PDB file as gemmi writes it, atoms N, CA and C in Angstrom:
CRYST1    1.000    1.000    1.000  90.00  90.00  90.00 P 1                      
ATOM      1  N   MET A   1       0.825  -1.132   0.074  1.00  0.00           N  
ATOM      2  CA  MET A   1       0.070   0.085   0.045  1.00  0.00           C  
ATOM      3  C   MET A   1       0.873   1.359   0.071  1.00  0.00           C  
ATOM      4  N   ALA A   2       2.062   1.040   0.651  1.00  0.00           N  
ATOM      5  CA  ALA A   2       2.800   2.359   0.830  1.00  0.00           C  
ATOM      6  C   ALA A   2       3.639   2.503  -0.582  1.00  0.00           C  
ATOM      7  N   ASP A   3       3.766   1.623  -1.284  1.00  0.00           N  
ATOM      8  CA  ASP A   3       4.553   1.765  -2.611  1.00  0.00           C  
ATOM      9  C   ASP A   3       3.395   2.520  -3.599  1.00  0.00           C  
ATOM     10  N   VAL A   4       2.157   2.091  -3.439  1.00  0.00           N  
ATOM     11  CA  VAL A   4       1.063   2.571  -4.149  1.00  0.00           C  
ATOM     12  C   VAL A   4       1.074   4.129  -4.237  1.00  0.00           C  
ATOM     13  N   ARG A   5       0.932   4.606  -2.725  1.00  0.00           N  
ATOM     14  CA  ARG A   5       0.920   6.014  -2.388  1.00  0.00           C  
ATOM     15  C   ARG A   5       2.204   6.721  -2.811  1.00  0.00           C  
ATOM     16  N   LYS A   6       3.324   5.925  -2.797  1.00  0.00           N  
ATOM     17  CA  LYS A   6       4.605   6.676  -3.276  1.00  0.00           C  
ATOM     18  C   LYS A   6       4.462   7.011  -4.649  1.00  0.00           C  
ATOM     19  N   GLN A   7       4.060   5.906  -5.332  1.00  0.00           N  
ATOM     20  CA  GLN A   7       4.123   6.050  -6.911  1.00  0.00           C  
ATOM     21  C   GLN A   7       2.985   7.131  -7.297  1.00  0.00           C  
ATOM     22  N   ALA A   8       1.888   7.309  -6.505  1.00  0.00           N  
ATOM     23  CA  ALA A   8       0.850   8.276  -6.649  1.00  0.00           C  
ATOM     24  C   ALA A   8       1.323   9.543  -6.423  1.00  0.00           C  
ATOM     25  N   GLY A   9       2.107   9.753  -5.352  1.00  0.00           N  
ATOM     26  CA  GLY A   9       2.678  10.997  -5.091  1.00  0.00           C  
ATOM     27  C   GLY A   9       3.830  11.603  -6.118  1.00  0.00           C  
ATOM     28  N   MET A  10       4.679  10.511  -6.529  1.00  0.00           N  
ATOM     29  CA  MET A  10       5.588  10.816  -7.640  1.00  0.00           C  
ATOM     30  C   MET A  10       4.899  11.452  -8.933  1.00  0.00           C  
ATOM     31  N   ARG A  11       3.875  10.691  -9.320  1.00  0.00           N  
ATOM     32  CA  ARG A  11       3.102  10.969 -10.507  1.00  0.00           C  
ATOM     33  C   ARG A  11       2.464  12.339 -10.385  1.00  0.00           C  
ATOM     34  N   GLU A  12       1.889  12.554  -9.082  1.00  0.00           N  
ATOM     35  CA  GLU A  12       1.267  13.996  -9.051  1.00  0.00           C  
ATOM     36  C   GLU A  12       2.399  14.985  -9.193  1.00  0.00           C  
ATOM     37  N   ARG A  13       3.373  14.846  -8.371  1.00  0.00           N  
ATOM     38  CA  ARG A  13       4.448  15.895  -8.524  1.00  0.00           C  
ATOM     39  C   ARG A  13       4.940  16.164  -9.905  1.00  0.00           C  
ATOM     40  N   TYR A  14       4.918  15.095 -10.581  1.00  0.00           N  
ATOM     41  CA  TYR A  14       5.631  14.897 -12.042  1.00  0.00           C  
ATOM     42  C   TYR A  14       4.563  15.717 -12.874  1.00  0.00           C  
ATOM     43  N   ASP A  15       3.290  15.371 -12.900  1.00  0.00           N  
ATOM     44  CA  ASP A  15       2.170  16.107 -13.534  1.00  0.00           C  
ATOM     45  C   ASP A  15       2.129  17.580 -13.414  1.00  0.00           C  
ATOM     46  N   ASP A  16       2.279  17.903 -12.161  1.00  0.00           N  
ATOM     47  CA  ASP A  16       2.374  19.427 -11.770  1.00  0.00           C  
ATOM     48  C   ASP A  16       3.492  20.267 -12.634  1.00  0.00           C  
ATOM     49  N   ILE A  17       4.867  19.357 -12.427  1.00  0.00           N  
ATOM     50  CA  ILE A  17       5.984  20.009 -13.276  1.00  0.00           C  
ATOM     51  C   ILE A  17       5.571  20.068 -14.772  1.00  0.00           C  
ATOM     52  N   VAL A  18       4.984  19.123 -15.172  1.00  0.00           N  
ATOM     53  CA  VAL A  18       4.995  18.896 -16.900  1.00  0.00           C  
ATOM     54  C   VAL A  18       3.971  20.101 -17.227  1.00  0.00           C  
ATOM     55  N   ASP A  19       2.782  20.069 -16.256  1.00  0.00           N  
ATOM     56  CA  ASP A  19       1.825  21.222 -16.722  1.00  0.00           C  
ATOM     57  C   ASP A  19       2.465  22.513 -16.678  1.00  0.00           C  
ATOM     58  N   ALA A  20       3.348  22.885 -15.850  1.00  0.00           N  
ATOM     59  CA  ALA A  20       3.890  24.157 -15.612  1.00  0.00           C  
ATOM     60  C   ALA A  20       4.720  24.225 -16.873  1.00  0.00           C  
ATOM     61  N   ILE A  21       5.626  23.308 -17.322  1.00  0.00           N  
ATOM     62  CA  ILE A  21       6.645  23.379 -18.303  1.00  0.00           C  
ATOM     63  C   ILE A  21       6.016  23.549 -19.619  1.00  0.00           C  
ATOM     64  N   CYS A  22       5.003  22.646 -19.934  1.00  0.00           N  
ATOM     65  CA  CYS A  22       4.300  22.756 -21.173  1.00  0.00           C  
ATOM     66  C   CYS A  22       3.475  23.998 -21.329  1.00  0.00           C  
ATOM     67  N   ALA A  23       2.904  24.523 -20.271  1.00  0.00           N  
ATOM     68  CA  ALA A  23       2.201  25.937 -20.382  1.00  0.00           C  
ATOM     69  C   ALA A  23       3.031  27.147 -20.636  1.00  0.00           C  
ATOM     70  N   TRP A  24       4.484  26.973 -20.395  1.00  0.00           N  
ATOM     71  CA  TRP A  24       5.309  28.252 -20.450  1.00  0.00           C  
ATOM     72  C   TRP A  24       6.146  27.945 -21.644  1.00  0.00           C  
ATOM     73  N   HIS A  25       6.550  27.021 -22.114  1.00  0.00           N  
ATOM     74  CA  HIS A  25       7.406  26.423 -23.094  1.00  0.00           C  
ATOM     75  C   HIS A  25       6.654  25.825 -24.471  1.00  0.00           C  
ATOM     76  N   GLU A  26       6.432  26.547 -25.491  1.00  0.00           N  
ATOM     77  CA  GLU A  26       5.659  25.940 -26.556  1.00  0.00           C  
ATOM     78  C   GLU A  26       6.413  24.881 -27.305  1.00  0.00           C  
ATOM     79  N   GLU A  27       7.629  24.707 -27.211  1.00  0.00           N  
ATOM     80  CA  GLU A  27       8.266  23.488 -27.818  1.00  0.00           C  
ATOM     81  C   GLU A  27       8.277  22.204 -26.886  1.00  0.00           C  
ATOM     82  N   ALA A  28       7.796  22.370 -25.645  1.00  0.00           N  
ATOM     83  CA  ALA A  28       7.852  21.202 -24.697  1.00  0.00           C  
ATOM     84  C   ALA A  28       6.511  20.493 -24.984  1.00  0.00           C  
ATOM     85  N   ARG A  29       6.324  19.157 -25.157  1.00  0.00           N  
ATOM     86  CA  ARG A  29       5.237  18.397 -25.287  1.00  0.00           C  
ATOM     87  C   ARG A  29       5.368  17.250 -24.220  1.00  0.00           C  
ATOM     88  N   ALA A  30       4.146  16.852 -23.547  1.00  0.00           N  
ATOM     89  CA  ALA A  30       4.041  15.726 -22.786  1.00  0.00           C  
ATOM     90  C   ALA A  30       3.824  14.599 -23.857  1.00  0.00           C  
ATOM     91  N   SER A  31       4.607  13.659 -23.557  1.00  0.00           N  
ATOM     92  CA  SER A  31       4.480  12.365 -24.394  1.00  0.00           C  
ATOM     93  C   SER A  31       4.677  11.005 -23.689  1.00  0.00           C  
ATOM     94  N   LYS A  32       5.096   9.919 -24.277  1.00  0.00           N  
ATOM     95  CA  LYS A  32       5.283   8.804 -23.655  1.00  0.00           C  
ATOM     96  C   LYS A  32       6.519   8.084 -24.458  1.00  0.00           C  
ATOM     97  N   LEU A  33       7.362   7.355 -23.678  1.00  0.00           N  
ATOM     98  CA  LEU A  33       8.163   6.438 -24.489  1.00  0.00           C  
ATOM     99  C   LEU A  33       8.148   5.175 -23.919  1.00  0.00           C  
ATOM    100  N   PHE A  34       7.868   4.178 -24.720  1.00  0.00           N  
ATOM    101  CA  PHE A  34       7.652   3.001 -24.222  1.00  0.00           C  
ATOM    102  C   PHE A  34       6.370   3.116 -23.142  1.00  0.00           C  
ATOM    103  N   SER A  35       6.532   2.820 -21.866  1.00  0.00           N  
ATOM    104  CA  SER A  35       5.526   3.070 -21.061  1.00  0.00           C  
ATOM    105  C   SER A  35       5.941   4.093 -20.085  1.00  0.00           C  
ATOM    106  N   MET A  36       6.973   4.943 -20.246  1.00  0.00           N  
ATOM    107  CA  MET A  36       7.405   6.142 -19.507  1.00  0.00           C  
ATOM    108  C   MET A  36       6.846   7.417 -20.061  1.00  0.00           C  
ATOM    109  N   PRO A  37       6.025   8.078 -19.084  1.00  0.00           N  
ATOM    110  CA  PRO A  37       5.584   9.335 -19.271  1.00  0.00           C  
ATOM    111  C   PRO A  37       6.933  10.290 -19.492  1.00  0.00           C  
ATOM    112  N   CYS A  38       6.926  11.241 -20.410  1.00  0.00           N  
ATOM    113  CA  CYS A  38       7.927  11.992 -20.605  1.00  0.00           C  
ATOM    114  C   CYS A  38       7.623  13.074 -21.058  1.00  0.00           C  
ATOM    115  N   VAL A  39       8.599  14.042 -21.365  1.00  0.00           N  
ATOM    116  CA  VAL A  39       8.634  15.603 -21.917  1.00  0.00           C  
ATOM    117  C   VAL A  39       9.547  15.605 -23.096  1.00  0.00           C  
ATOM    118  N   LYS A  40       9.072  16.005 -24.144  1.00  0.00           N  
ATOM    119  CA  LYS A  40      10.068  16.235 -25.441  1.00  0.00           C  
ATOM    120  C   LYS A  40      10.127  17.518 -25.723  1.00  0.00           C  
ATOM    121  N   ARG A  41      11.275  18.038 -26.043  1.00  0.00           N  
ATOM    122  CA  ARG A  41      11.390  19.399 -26.713  1.00  0.00           C  
ATOM    123  C   ARG A  41      11.829  19.109 -28.061  1.00  0.00           C  
ATOM    124  N   SER A  42      11.097  19.871 -29.056  1.00  0.00           N  
ATOM    125  CA  SER A  42      11.445  19.662 -30.453  1.00  0.00           C  
ATOM    126  C   SER A  42      11.765  18.267 -30.897  1.00  0.00           C  
ATOM    127  N   GLY A  43      10.936  17.329 -30.453  1.00  0.00           N  
ATOM    128  CA  GLY A  43      10.843  16.039 -30.742  1.00  0.00           C  
ATOM    129  C   GLY A  43      12.027  15.248 -29.815  1.00  0.00           C  
ATOM    130  N   LYS A  44      12.828  15.740 -29.239  1.00  0.00           N  
ATOM    131  CA  LYS A  44      13.868  15.066 -28.363  1.00  0.00           C  
ATOM    132  C   LYS A  44      13.496  14.838 -26.847  1.00  0.00           C  
ATOM    133  N   LEU A  45      13.629  13.723 -26.456  1.00  0.00           N  
ATOM    134  CA  LEU A  45      13.262  13.417 -24.881  1.00  0.00           C  
ATOM    135  C   LEU A  45      14.174  14.175 -24.012  1.00  0.00           C  
ATOM    136  N   VAL A  46      13.469  14.885 -23.125  1.00  0.00           N  
ATOM    137  CA  VAL A  46      14.207  15.745 -22.023  1.00  0.00           C  
ATOM    138  C   VAL A  46      14.260  15.205 -20.804  1.00  0.00           C  
ATOM    139  N   PHE A  47      13.085  14.714 -20.359  1.00  0.00           N  
ATOM    140  CA  PHE A  47      12.975  13.998 -18.938  1.00  0.00           C  
ATOM    141  C   PHE A  47      11.706  13.334 -18.948  1.00  0.00           C  
ATOM    142  N   GLY A  48      11.641  12.335 -17.985  1.00  0.00           N  
ATOM    143  CA  GLY A  48      10.523  11.498 -17.784  1.00  0.00           C  
ATOM    144  C   GLY A  48      10.284  11.075 -16.428  1.00  0.00           C  
ATOM    145  N   LEU A  49       9.486  10.269 -16.304  1.00  0.00           N  
ATOM    146  CA  LEU A  49       9.188   9.663 -14.724  1.00  0.00           C  
ATOM    147  C   LEU A  49       9.418   8.251 -14.902  1.00  0.00           C  
ATOM    148  N   GLY A  50      10.357   7.736 -14.175  1.00  0.00           N  
ATOM    149  CA  GLY A  50      10.612   6.249 -14.207  1.00  0.00           C  
ATOM    150  C   GLY A  50      10.054   5.664 -12.841  1.00  0.00           C  
ATOM    151  N   ARG A  51      10.349   4.413 -12.713  1.00  0.00           N  
ATOM    152  CA  ARG A  51       9.798   3.672 -11.460  1.00  0.00           C  
ATOM    153  C   ARG A  51      10.522   4.184 -10.302  1.00  0.00           C  
ATOM    154  N   GLN A  52      11.836   4.586 -10.391  1.00  0.00           N  
ATOM    155  CA  GLN A  52      12.678   4.936  -9.281  1.00  0.00           C  
ATOM    156  C   GLN A  52      12.770   6.415  -8.965  1.00  0.00           C  
ATOM    157  N   GLY A  53      12.126   7.174  -9.666  1.00  0.00           N  
ATOM    158  CA  GLY A  53      12.045   8.528  -9.692  1.00  0.00           C  
ATOM    159  C   GLY A  53      11.932   9.364 -10.842  1.00  0.00           C  
ATOM    160  N   MET A  54      12.385  10.853 -11.078  1.00  0.00           N  
ATOM    161  CA  MET A  54      12.316  11.402 -12.244  1.00  0.00           C  
ATOM    162  C   MET A  54      13.674  11.308 -12.844  1.00  0.00           C  
ATOM    163  N   VAL A  55      13.644  11.359 -14.073  1.00  0.00           N  
ATOM    164  CA  VAL A  55      14.873  10.843 -14.980  1.00  0.00           C  
ATOM    165  C   VAL A  55      15.016  12.252 -15.921  1.00  0.00           C  
ATOM    166  N   PHE A  56      16.255  12.682 -15.933  1.00  0.00           N  
ATOM    167  CA  PHE A  56      16.586  13.827 -16.628  1.00  0.00           C  
ATOM    168  C   PHE A  56      17.922  13.806 -17.620  1.00  0.00           C  
ATOM    169  N   LYS A  57      17.626  14.062 -18.761  1.00  0.00           N  
ATOM    170  CA  LYS A  57      18.886  13.990 -19.610  1.00  0.00           C  
ATOM    171  C   LYS A  57      19.665  15.403 -19.529  1.00  0.00           C  
ATOM    172  N   LEU A  58      20.799  15.334 -18.849  1.00  0.00           N  
ATOM    173  CA  LEU A  58      21.670  16.496 -18.517  1.00  0.00           C  
ATOM    174  C   LEU A  58      22.942  16.441 -19.465  1.00  0.00           C  
ATOM    175  N   THR A  59      22.936  17.157 -20.489  1.00  0.00           N  
ATOM    176  CA  THR A  59      24.240  17.095 -21.412  1.00  0.00           C  
ATOM    177  C   THR A  59      25.391  18.094 -20.725  1.00  0.00           C  
ATOM    178  N   ASP A  60      25.007  19.126 -19.994  1.00  0.00           N  
ATOM    179  CA  ASP A  60      25.969  19.961 -19.335  1.00  0.00           C  
ATOM    180  C   ASP A  60      26.656  19.156 -18.205  1.00  0.00           C  
ATOM    181  N   PRO A  61      27.977  19.165 -18.365  1.00  0.00           N  
ATOM    182  CA  PRO A  61      28.740  18.191 -17.329  1.00  0.00           C  
ATOM    183  C   PRO A  61      28.498  18.807 -15.897  1.00  0.00           C  
ATOM    184  N   GLU A  62      28.406  20.178 -15.646  1.00  0.00           N  
ATOM    185  CA  GLU A  62      28.295  20.631 -14.396  1.00  0.00           C  
ATOM    186  C   GLU A  62      26.841  20.344 -13.809  1.00  0.00           C  
ATOM    187  N   ALA A  63      25.659  20.488 -14.573  1.00  0.00           N  
ATOM    188  CA  ALA A  63      24.471  20.135 -14.210  1.00  0.00           C  
ATOM    189  C   ALA A  63      24.317  18.647 -14.010  1.00  0.00           C  
ATOM    190  N   HIS A  64      24.933  17.897 -14.747  1.00  0.00           N  
ATOM    191  CA  HIS A  64      25.012  16.310 -14.592  1.00  0.00           C  
ATOM    192  C   HIS A  64      25.535  16.051 -13.417  1.00  0.00           C  
ATOM    193  N   GLY A  65      26.601  16.775 -12.974  1.00  0.00           N  
ATOM    194  CA  GLY A  65      27.430  16.414 -11.760  1.00  0.00           C  
ATOM    195  C   GLY A  65      26.621  16.644 -10.601  1.00  0.00           C  
ATOM    196  N   ARG A  66      26.021  17.858 -10.476  1.00  0.00           N  
ATOM    197  CA  ARG A  66      25.213  18.386  -9.402  1.00  0.00           C  
ATOM    198  C   ARG A  66      23.926  17.368  -9.212  1.00  0.00           C  
ATOM    199  N   ALA A  67      23.390  16.969 -10.085  1.00  0.00           N  
ATOM    200  CA  ALA A  67      22.246  16.117 -10.063  1.00  0.00           C  
ATOM    201  C   ALA A  67      22.783  14.768  -9.502  1.00  0.00           C  
ATOM    202  N   LEU A  68      23.929  14.233 -10.141  1.00  0.00           N  
ATOM    203  CA  LEU A  68      24.370  13.054  -9.746  1.00  0.00           C  
ATOM    204  C   LEU A  68      24.919  12.972  -8.064  1.00  0.00           C  
ATOM    205  N   ALA A  69      24.961  14.184  -7.838  1.00  0.00           N  
ATOM    206  CA  ALA A  69      25.631  14.287  -6.387  1.00  0.00           C  
ATOM    207  C   ALA A  69      24.275  14.339  -5.123  1.00  0.00           C  
ATOM    208  N   LEU A  70      23.161  14.537  -5.751  1.00  0.00           N  
ATOM    209  CA  LEU A  70      22.084  14.363  -4.866  1.00  0.00           C  
ATOM    210  C   LEU A  70      21.946  12.968  -4.063  1.00  0.00           C  
ATOM    211  N   PRO A  71      21.533  12.853  -2.848  1.00  0.00           N  
ATOM    212  CA  PRO A  71      21.436  11.583  -2.226  1.00  0.00           C  
ATOM    213  C   PRO A  71      20.473  10.712  -2.944  1.00  0.00           C  
ATOM    214  N   GLY A  72      20.960   9.553  -3.225  1.00  0.00           N  
ATOM    215  CA  GLY A  72      20.183   8.504  -4.080  1.00  0.00           C  
ATOM    216  C   GLY A  72      20.125   8.588  -5.374  1.00  0.00           C  
ATOM    217  N   ALA A  73      20.658   9.687  -6.075  1.00  0.00           N  
ATOM    218  CA  ALA A  73      20.533   9.793  -7.492  1.00  0.00           C  
ATOM    219  C   ALA A  73      21.606   8.845  -8.045  1.00  0.00           C  
ATOM    220  N   HIS A  74      21.418   8.194  -9.339  1.00  0.00           N  
ATOM    221  CA  HIS A  74      22.176   7.338  -9.995  1.00  0.00           C  
ATOM    222  C   HIS A  74      22.019   7.568 -11.561  1.00  0.00           C  
ATOM    223  N   LEU A  75      22.895   7.113 -12.374  1.00  0.00           N  
ATOM    224  CA  LEU A  75      22.709   6.918 -13.721  1.00  0.00           C  
ATOM    225  C   LEU A  75      21.576   6.088 -14.088  1.00  0.00           C  
ATOM    226  N   PHE A  76      20.709   6.565 -15.149  1.00  0.00           N  
ATOM    227  CA  PHE A  76      19.546   5.726 -15.575  1.00  0.00           C  
ATOM    228  C   PHE A  76      20.166   4.316 -16.514  1.00  0.00           C  
ATOM    229  N   ASP A  77      19.542   3.243 -16.029  1.00  0.00           N  
ATOM    230  CA  ASP A  77      19.987   2.055 -16.625  1.00  0.00           C  
ATOM    231  C   ASP A  77      18.529   1.306 -16.910  1.00  0.00           C  
ATOM    232  N   PRO A  78      17.838   1.759 -18.077  1.00  0.00           N  
ATOM    233  CA  PRO A  78      16.454   1.136 -18.181  1.00  0.00           C  
ATOM    234  C   PRO A  78      16.616  -0.297 -18.395  1.00  0.00           C  
ATOM    235  N   SER A  79      17.670  -0.748 -18.794  1.00  0.00           N  
ATOM    236  CA  SER A  79      17.564  -2.316 -19.161  1.00  0.00           C  
ATOM    237  C   SER A  79      17.803  -3.132 -17.758  1.00  0.00           C  
ATOM    238  N   GLY A  80      18.430  -2.424 -17.007  1.00  0.00           N  
ATOM    239  CA  GLY A  80      18.972  -3.245 -15.676  1.00  0.00           C  
ATOM    240  C   GLY A  80      20.062  -3.859 -16.091  1.00  0.00           C  
ATOM    241  N   ARG A  81      20.797  -3.971 -16.940  1.00  0.00           N  
ATOM    242  CA  ARG A  81      22.017  -4.765 -17.194  1.00  0.00           C  
ATOM    243  C   ARG A  81      23.346  -4.115 -17.036  1.00  0.00           C  
ATOM    244  N   GLY A  82      23.325  -2.947 -16.334  1.00  0.00           N  
ATOM    245  CA  GLY A  82      24.598  -2.468 -16.193  1.00  0.00           C  
ATOM    246  C   GLY A  82      25.064  -1.796 -17.260  1.00  0.00           C  
ATOM    247  N   GLN A  83      24.293  -1.052 -18.163  1.00  0.00           N  
ATOM    248  CA  GLN A  83      24.540  -0.268 -19.216  1.00  0.00           C  
ATOM    249  C   GLN A  83      23.790   0.912 -19.216  1.00  0.00           C  
ATOM    250  N   PRO A  84      24.141   1.809 -18.144  1.00  0.00           N  
ATOM    251  CA  PRO A  84      23.562   2.997 -18.058  1.00  0.00           C  
ATOM    252  C   PRO A  84      23.663   4.125 -19.154  1.00  0.00           C  
ATOM    253  N   PHE A  85      22.698   4.755 -19.301  1.00  0.00           N  
ATOM    254  CA  PHE A  85      22.598   5.973 -20.224  1.00  0.00           C  
ATOM    255  C   PHE A  85      23.611   7.119 -19.576  1.00  0.00           C  
ATOM    256  N   ARG A  86      24.743   7.339 -20.177  1.00  0.00           N  
ATOM    257  CA  ARG A  86      25.789   8.257 -19.338  1.00  0.00           C  
ATOM    258  C   ARG A  86      25.070   9.726 -19.122  1.00  0.00           C  
ATOM    259  N   GLN A  87      24.117  10.270 -19.947  1.00  0.00           N  
ATOM    260  CA  GLN A  87      23.991  11.477 -19.806  1.00  0.00           C  
ATOM    261  C   GLN A  87      22.366  11.649 -19.160  1.00  0.00           C  
ATOM    262  N   TRP A  88      21.995  10.433 -18.562  1.00  0.00           N  
ATOM    263  CA  TRP A  88      20.551  10.611 -17.879  1.00  0.00           C  
ATOM    264  C   TRP A  88      20.855  10.146 -16.453  1.00  0.00           C  
ATOM    265  N   VAL A  89      20.172  11.034 -15.602  1.00  0.00           N  
ATOM    266  CA  VAL A  89      20.195  10.829 -14.177  1.00  0.00           C  
ATOM    267  C   VAL A  89      18.909  10.552 -13.543  1.00  0.00           C  
ATOM    268  N   VAL A  90      18.756   9.571 -12.724  1.00  0.00           N  
ATOM    269  CA  VAL A  90      17.511   9.318 -11.808  1.00  0.00           C  
ATOM    270  C   VAL A  90      17.706  10.056 -10.501  1.00  0.00           C  
ATOM    271  N   VAL A  91      16.768  10.871 -10.343  1.00  0.00           N  
ATOM    272  CA  VAL A  91      16.646  11.685  -8.978  1.00  0.00           C  
ATOM    273  C   VAL A  91      15.613  11.101  -8.010  1.00  0.00           C  
ATOM    274  N   PRO A  92      15.705  10.151  -7.087  1.00  0.00           N  
ATOM    275  CA  PRO A  92      14.621   9.678  -6.328  1.00  0.00           C  
ATOM    276  C   PRO A  92      13.383  10.564  -5.797  1.00  0.00           C  
ATOM    277  N   PRO A  93      12.274  10.119  -5.522  1.00  0.00           N  
ATOM    278  CA  PRO A  93      11.432  10.690  -4.838  1.00  0.00           C  
ATOM    279  C   PRO A  93      11.728  11.540  -3.720  1.00  0.00           C  
ATOM    280  N   GLU A  94      12.642  11.098  -2.898  1.00  0.00           N  
ATOM    281  CA  GLU A  94      13.033  11.659  -1.550  1.00  0.00           C  
ATOM    282  C   GLU A  94      13.712  13.049  -2.077  1.00  0.00           C  
ATOM    283  N   GLN A  95      14.170  13.372  -3.144  1.00  0.00           N  
ATOM    284  CA  GLN A  95      14.706  14.567  -3.706  1.00  0.00           C  
ATOM    285  C   GLN A  95      13.886  15.408  -4.577  1.00  0.00           C  
ATOM    286  N   ALA A  96      12.426  15.118  -4.449  1.00  0.00           N  
ATOM    287  CA  ALA A  96      11.591  15.703  -5.400  1.00  0.00           C  
ATOM    288  C   ALA A  96      11.555  17.210  -5.157  1.00  0.00           C  
ATOM    289  N   ASP A  97      12.067  17.740  -4.363  1.00  0.00           N  
ATOM    290  CA  ASP A  97      12.099  19.338  -4.202  1.00  0.00           C  
ATOM    291  C   ASP A  97      13.072  19.861  -5.321  1.00  0.00           C  
ATOM    292  N   GLU A  98      13.852  18.972  -5.791  1.00  0.00           N  
ATOM    293  CA  GLU A  98      14.921  19.352  -6.778  1.00  0.00           C  
ATOM    294  C   GLU A  98      14.275  18.983  -8.218  1.00  0.00           C  
ATOM    295  N   TRP A  99      13.275  18.318  -8.472  1.00  0.00           N  
ATOM    296  CA  TRP A  99      12.835  17.752  -9.617  1.00  0.00           C  
ATOM    297  C   TRP A  99      12.497  19.013 -10.374  1.00  0.00           C  
ATOM    298  N   GLU A 100      11.611  20.141 -10.184  1.00  0.00           N  
ATOM    299  CA  GLU A 100      11.410  21.090 -11.051  1.00  0.00           C  
ATOM    300  C   GLU A 100      12.571  22.089 -11.635  1.00  0.00           C  
ATOM    301  N   ALA A 101      13.645  22.316 -10.689  1.00  0.00           N  
ATOM    302  CA  ALA A 101      14.670  23.046 -11.032  1.00  0.00           C  
ATOM    303  C   ALA A 101      15.419  22.129 -12.252  1.00  0.00           C  
ATOM    304  N   LEU A 102      15.602  20.664 -11.988  1.00  0.00           N  
ATOM    305  CA  LEU A 102      16.337  19.922 -12.872  1.00  0.00           C  
ATOM    306  C   LEU A 102      15.337  19.806 -14.377  1.00  0.00           C  
ATOM    307  N   ALA A 103      14.175  19.841 -14.178  1.00  0.00           N  
ATOM    308  CA  ALA A 103      13.479  19.685 -15.401  1.00  0.00           C  
ATOM    309  C   ALA A 103      13.772  20.826 -16.455  1.00  0.00           C  
ATOM    310  N   TYR A 104      13.663  22.110 -15.637  1.00  0.00           N  
ATOM    311  CA  TYR A 104      14.005  23.388 -16.370  1.00  0.00           C  
ATOM    312  C   TYR A 104      15.300  23.365 -16.969  1.00  0.00           C  
ATOM    313  N   GLU A 105      16.201  22.973 -16.240  1.00  0.00           N  
ATOM    314  CA  GLU A 105      17.627  22.879 -16.568  1.00  0.00           C  
ATOM    315  C   GLU A 105      17.810  21.694 -17.658  1.00  0.00           C  
ATOM    316  N   ALA A 106      17.168  20.678 -17.591  1.00  0.00           N  
ATOM    317  CA  ALA A 106      17.297  19.723 -18.834  1.00  0.00           C  
ATOM    318  C   ALA A 106      16.550  20.322 -20.067  1.00  0.00           C  
ATOM    319  N   LEU A 107      15.495  21.010 -19.905  1.00  0.00           N  
ATOM    320  CA  LEU A 107      14.608  21.717 -20.926  1.00  0.00           C  
ATOM    321  C   LEU A 107      15.689  22.531 -21.651  1.00  0.00           C  
ATOM    322  N   GLY A 108      16.557  23.218 -21.129  1.00  0.00           N  
ATOM    323  CA  GLY A 108      17.298  24.341 -21.676  1.00  0.00           C  
ATOM    324  C   GLY A 108      18.706  23.767 -22.238  1.00  0.00           C  
ATOM    325  N   GLN A 109      18.969  22.515 -22.126  1.00  0.00           N  
ATOM    326  CA  GLN A 109      20.133  22.031 -22.643  1.00  0.00           C  
ATOM    327  C   GLN A 109      20.201  21.713 -24.066  1.00  0.00           C  
ATOM    328  N   ASP A 110      21.408  21.495 -24.667  1.00  0.00           N  
ATOM    329  CA  ASP A 110      21.411  20.985 -26.144  1.00  0.00           C  
ATOM    330  C   ASP A 110      21.318  19.466 -26.045  1.00  0.00           C  
ATOM    331  N   HIS A 111      20.246  19.041 -26.558  1.00  0.00           N  
ATOM    332  CA  HIS A 111      20.112  17.571 -26.506  1.00  0.00           C  
ATOM    333  C   HIS A 111      20.745  16.758 -27.741  1.00  0.00           C  
ATOM    334  N   GLY A 112      21.437  17.526 -28.603  1.00  0.00           N  
ATOM    335  CA  GLY A 112      22.015  17.032 -29.740  1.00  0.00           C  
ATOM    336  C   GLY A 112      23.615  16.531 -29.380  1.00  0.00           C  
ATOM    337  N   ILE A 113      23.877  16.882 -28.119  1.00  0.00           N  
ATOM    338  CA  ILE A 113      25.392  16.732 -27.781  1.00  0.00           C  
ATOM    339  C   ILE A 113      25.385  15.146 -27.436  1.00  0.00           C  
ATOM    340  N   THR A 114      26.362  14.577 -28.023  1.00  0.00           N  
ATOM    341  CA  THR A 114      26.496  13.174 -27.606  1.00  0.00           C  
ATOM    342  C   THR A 114      27.599  12.817 -26.432  1.00  0.00           C  
ATOM    343  N   PRO A 115      27.353  11.772 -25.558  1.00  0.00           N  
ATOM    344  CA  PRO A 115      27.950  11.746 -24.469  1.00  0.00           C  
ATOM    345  C   PRO A 115      29.591  11.550 -24.819  1.00  0.00           C  
ATOM    346  N   ALA A 116      30.571  12.067 -23.938  1.00  0.00           N  
ATOM    347  CA  ALA A 116      32.048  11.648 -24.172  1.00  0.00           C  
ATOM    348  C   ALA A 116      32.247  10.201 -23.951  1.00  0.00           C  
ATOM    349  N   ALA A 117      33.246   9.786 -24.423  1.00  0.00           N  
ATOM    350  CA  ALA A 117      33.411   8.530 -24.438  1.00  0.00           C  
ATOM    351  C   ALA A 117      34.158   7.921 -23.150  1.00  0.00           C  
TER     352      ALA A 117                                                      
END                                                                             
């Protein structure tokens, strides 16, 4: 029962952020990738809501490092096979106060940048 409430709370916080961002940024669109609710800017995935928290694509190394330094944050590994997406950071619900700022940060970054090897 606690997991259901936690998921509902995560979804509510995520939806509030998406509503605000999509209202203010005409390039931002709510979407889905596979079963993950997400936001795309100009057709490119920017952030989404995973099972473990909110997931952000942060191409700027400083922003990426700040997000990864949050307690409980980790690289996004959608397959669960130890092959994380290097530019993607999962920020857990315990850090939900950081989600909105990170969503705006992700929205403003250049998503054409490929990760360094």
